[in-house]
C-alpha angles and dihedrals in degrees: 000000000000115000120211110203090207092056111039113198130194092208098105093041091055094041092056094036092057093038092114089063091060091041094053092048091057095039092051091049089055091048091050088048090230092154092049091050092048091048088058098041098033094216139010139182121243089250092054091048090048091052094042092053096039095237113176094192123102124281088248091058089052092049090050091049096048093040090052088054087049093049090051089054097249097112135035118222132201113191129000135274108322093013096044120120116195127208137167123277110234091254095054091041090056101037106027104042104105091210095062123083087227091067111134096174093110090085091047090050090053091046088055100040100039118005101043092070095035091056088056087077098048089125090058090049091053093046096047104025088225130129115264099206137075088316090066091090092055101277131111124258095229094043089052093049099041094047093056113065093202093050091045092052091049091047093051091048089048093052090047091049097050093045104037095095091047093049091050090048095047093048089060104030099052120080104241095170095106095046138071108176134049132183119196105209109213087010096176108183093005092242095135091052090047094050092049092047091047095051098032108048093186094058127098115200138194124199104210119195144121116310093250090065098052097085091057092047093047090050089056092046089054091050092055093041092227099127090128094064105021121063135166125232129183126235146128115238091210096053105027136059113249116259113257117256141143090250127029117193134189120189116198090338107108093054091062093071145056122262095266092055093044089055093046090054092048091050090052088052091050091052093051096049128086121231106287091025122136134229113202128193113191108198145118094287109199119228114252092245088054093218106096112048100068092166091055091052092048090048088052090055087048086061088058088054092045106035109005092222106046124099141173116245146211131251088256092052091053093047091052094051092044090053092049091049090055103257116147102214143004139201137178124225115196113229133175116342113313095357132099140176110241106202129195120190124209 
């Protein structure tokens, strides 16, 4: 919003300060599967929703809750209070109905179940420089997630949810004409490979990740019926060399780690690529002036919460690391919202 120095206004201060109220209203609606239920039933009254969800609060509380979701643009409403009928907005119907392949609620579920409480101790993270998640009691974030099948499933769905729009965008915006093979390093649920294979019929893709992840990836590959051109392979990007391919991609991987580890991973990518090959990092690349991509900056702070040492980075940062790793040129392709594909060519 524009700020007039002659007329100070508290509007933006209060909007951001109470931001967790709005956040919790949406996150709880996802948890209650309100949008999935409305996708099935088309429309419902507040009274029907109250009964369906087993709310014990007053009717007025339910009106406030549903009308807040309406004011935010997540629900449509016909009528008022007792006569109101609620239905999904087209965005929530497409992205927050659990029964549609376009569902991105996995990230919102993880925000609610894990990150909401962890972010409550951001001050402690800034004061100590230590993670504020499962690792707080001396463990490791990824050990904690990978050792718990339910947490692992939620994490994979979250990563898929936050990246789906980017993967769709990249699969159509990048020029694949000179390439035939792609390996997604840390490929999680294999969605990037699936999007590329779907939109680029000449491409063969491998989703490369730890063995525990393969069943989830293979389930997605079956759903898309692309078993002929999308495979899974097991490996650990700390211990193993990267598989050789024309294009190597990492999605939300580099930002997990400190600068030294980022550079090590980019050097591994360089070694695995042929001349003319491309390394692609799909993340919330921060603008060089560091004053536009607010989501990228918040995601970078989320890496403090999650890993203690990780951070999101600028275009200039990426260019510098690519140069050090031996790549000859770089470019950035904007994707969905605050995300971009940072590309380094060998």
